[in-house]
C-alpha positions as CSV (number, residue, x, y, z in Angstrom):
1,M,0.0,0.0,0.0
2,T,1.4,3.4,-0.9
3,T,1.8,6.1,1.6
4,E,-0.7,8.2,-0.3
5,K,-3.4,5.5,-0.2
6,K,-2.7,4.8,3.5
7,S,-2.9,8.5,4.4
8,E,-6.2,8.8,2.4
9,R,-7.6,5.8,4.3
10,D,-6.4,7.3,7.6
11,A,-8.0,10.7,6.7
12,T,-11.4,9.1,6.1
13,P,-13.5,9.2,9.2
14,K,-14.1,5.7,10.7
15,R,-17.9,5.8,10.2
16,Q,-17.4,6.5,6.5
17,R,-15.0,3.6,6.2
18,D,-17.5,1.4,8.0
19,K,-20.0,2.1,5.3
20,A,-17.6,1.2,2.5
21,A,-17.4,-2.2,0.9
22,P,-15.7,-4.9,2.9
23,L,-12.0,-5.4,2.4
24,S,-10.9,-8.1,0.0
25,R,-8.8,-10.9,1.4
26,E,-5.8,-9.4,-0.4
27,Q,-6.4,-6.1,1.2
28,V,-6.7,-7.7,4.6
29,L,-3.5,-9.6,4.1
30,Q,-1.7,-6.5,2.9
31,R,-2.8,-4.4,5.9
32,Y,-1.9,-7.3,8.1
33,A,1.6,-7.4,6.5
34,D,2.0,-3.6,6.8
35,T,1.7,-3.8,10.6
36,G,4.7,-6.1,10.9
37,Y,2.7,-8.4,13.3
38,A,4.1,-11.9,13.7
39,L,2.5,-14.1,16.3
40,D,5.4,-16.4,16.8
41,L,7.7,-13.5,17.4
42,H,5.3,-11.4,19.5
43,P,6.8,-11.0,23.0
44,A,3.5,-11.5,24.8
45,H,2.8,-14.7,22.8
46,V,6.3,-16.1,23.4
47,I,6.1,-15.3,27.2
48,R,2.6,-17.0,27.3
49,K,4.0,-20.1,25.7
50,A,6.9,-20.0,28.2
51,H,4.4,-19.7,31.0
52,Q,2.6,-22.7,29.7
53,R,5.9,-24.7,29.7
54,A,6.6,-23.6,33.3
55,T,3.1,-24.7,34.4
56,L,3.6,-28.0,32.6
57,R,6.9,-28.6,34.4
58,F,5.3,-27.7,37.7
59,Q,2.5,-30.2,37.1
60,Q,5.0,-32.9,36.1
61,V,7.3,-32.4,39.2
62,M,4.4,-31.9,41.6
63,A,2.3,-34.8,40.1
64,G,-0.4,-36.0,42.4
65,E,-0.5,-32.7,44.4
66,D,-3.6,-30.6,44.5
67,L,-1.5,-27.5,44.2
68,S,-1.1,-24.8,41.7
69,P,2.0,-22.6,41.1
70,T,0.2,-19.6,42.5
71,Q,-0.8,-21.5,45.6
72,F,2.8,-22.7,46.2
73,A,4.1,-19.2,45.6
74,A,1.8,-18.0,48.4
75,L,2.9,-20.8,50.7
76,A,6.6,-20.3,50.1
77,T,6.2,-16.5,50.6
78,I,4.4,-16.9,53.9
79,L,7.1,-19.4,55.0
80,K,9.8,-16.9,54.2
81,H,8.1,-13.8,55.6
82,G,6.0,-15.2,58.4
83,E,2.6,-13.9,59.2
84,V,1.5,-11.3,56.6
85,S,-1.6,-9.4,55.7
86,Q,-3.5,-10.9,52.7
87,N,-3.1,-7.6,50.9
88,H,0.7,-7.6,51.4
89,L,0.9,-11.2,50.4
90,G,-0.8,-10.4,47.2
91,R,1.7,-7.6,46.5
92,L,4.7,-9.9,47.4
93,T,3.4,-12.6,45.0
94,A,2.2,-10.2,42.3
95,M,-1.4,-11.5,42.6
96,D,-4.4,-9.2,42.2
97,P,-6.9,-9.1,45.1
98,S,-9.4,-11.5,43.5
99,T,-6.7,-14.1,42.7
100,I,-5.1,-14.0,46.2
101,S,-8.6,-14.3,47.7
102,I,-9.2,-17.5,45.7
103,V,-5.7,-18.9,46.6
104,M,-6.4,-18.2,50.3
105,R,-9.7,-20.0,50.2
106,K,-8.1,-23.1,48.7
107,L,-5.2,-23.1,51.2
108,L,-7.6,-22.5,54.1
109,K,-9.8,-25.4,52.9
110,H,-6.7,-27.7,53.0
111,G,-5.7,-26.6,56.5
112,L,-2.4,-25.1,55.3
113,I,-3.0,-21.5,56.5
114,T,-5.0,-19.6,59.1
115,R,-6.6,-16.3,58.6
116,S,-7.4,-13.9,61.4
117,A,-8.1,-10.2,61.9
118,S,-5.1,-7.9,62.5
119,D,-4.5,-6.9,66.2
120,T,-3.8,-3.3,65.0
121,D,-6.1,-2.9,62.0
122,Q,-9.4,-4.9,61.9
123,R,-9.7,-4.3,58.2
124,L,-6.7,-6.5,57.5
125,S,-6.8,-10.2,57.2
126,M,-3.6,-11.7,58.6
127,I,-2.3,-15.0,57.0
128,A,0.0,-17.5,58.7
129,L,1.0,-21.1,58.0
130,T,-0.4,-23.8,60.1
131,E,2.1,-26.5,61.4
132,K,0.7,-28.7,58.6
133,G,1.3,-25.8,56.1
134,T,4.9,-25.3,57.3
135,E,5.8,-29.0,56.9
136,Y,3.9,-29.2,53.6
137,T,5.8,-26.3,52.1
138,L,9.2,-27.3,53.5
139,E,8.8,-30.7,52.0
140,R,8.1,-29.3,48.5
141,L,10.6,-26.5,48.3
142,E,13.3,-28.6,46.6
143,R,10.8,-29.9,44.2
144,S,9.8,-26.4,43.2
145,V,13.5,-25.6,42.6
146,E,13.5,-28.7,40.3
147,V,10.6,-27.2,38.4
148,G,12.8,-24.2,37.7
149,R,15.7,-26.4,36.6
150,R,13.6,-28.3,34.2
151,F,12.0,-25.2,32.8
152,L,15.4,-23.5,32.1
153,S,17.1,-26.7,31.0
154,P,17.3,-25.8,27.3
155,L,19.5,-22.9,28.2
156,S,23.1,-22.7,29.3
157,P,23.8,-21.4,32.8
158,A,24.9,-18.0,31.3
159,E,21.7,-17.9,29.2
160,Q,19.6,-18.8,32.2
161,A,21.1,-15.9,34.2
162,T,20.6,-13.5,31.3
163,L,17.0,-14.6,30.8
164,L,16.2,-14.1,34.5
165,R,17.9,-10.8,34.6
166,L,16.0,-9.5,31.5
167,L,12.7,-10.8,32.7
168,T,13.3,-9.2,36.1
169,R,14.0,-5.9,34.3
170,I,10.8,-6.2,32.2
171,N,8.8,-6.9,35.4
172,D,10.4,-3.9,37.2
173,D,7.7,-1.4,38.2
174,N,10.2,1.4,37.9
175,P,8.9,3.9,35.3
176,S,12.5,4.4,34.1
177,N,12.3,0.9,32.5
178,G,11.5,2.4,29.1
179,D,7.7,2.7,29.1
180,S,7.5,6.1,30.8
181,G,5.2,4.6,33.5
182,K,2.5,3.8,31.0
């Protein structure tokens, strides 16, 4: 598509374009090609596939467990930090409020955690591991490390370190990471 045709199309109000004849298959494919979009190279798609691989490795290593990666992340975080508010646990594990709430209900049901009101702020739900939860989590930490090993196994140790460093940088909430806080 020439720049002239593209600018004519862009100058046409959307409602007028909507009334125009449908695009031909060739026009659709040309516009698709013009965008430079490639699913197999799109970062979000590649990361989603990597996430699926990580989840599969978790399920393989934790076979027979009624446990998800997010539930284990919550357990391991409580083990490390001790009693925490549900809100703070959500922030520590990068889970939104609805997800952390679902995770907490499941862990409560299995008797792995307790939930109580804060002594200092009744609006806060405090989360702690039960003795069963502590033992359960400790017994599975090494298996979780194995999940990571299997997930990263196609990469050399240097590549593994680079990948983790780059992903950490992408996940950094600091606005100076290149997206201007958007």
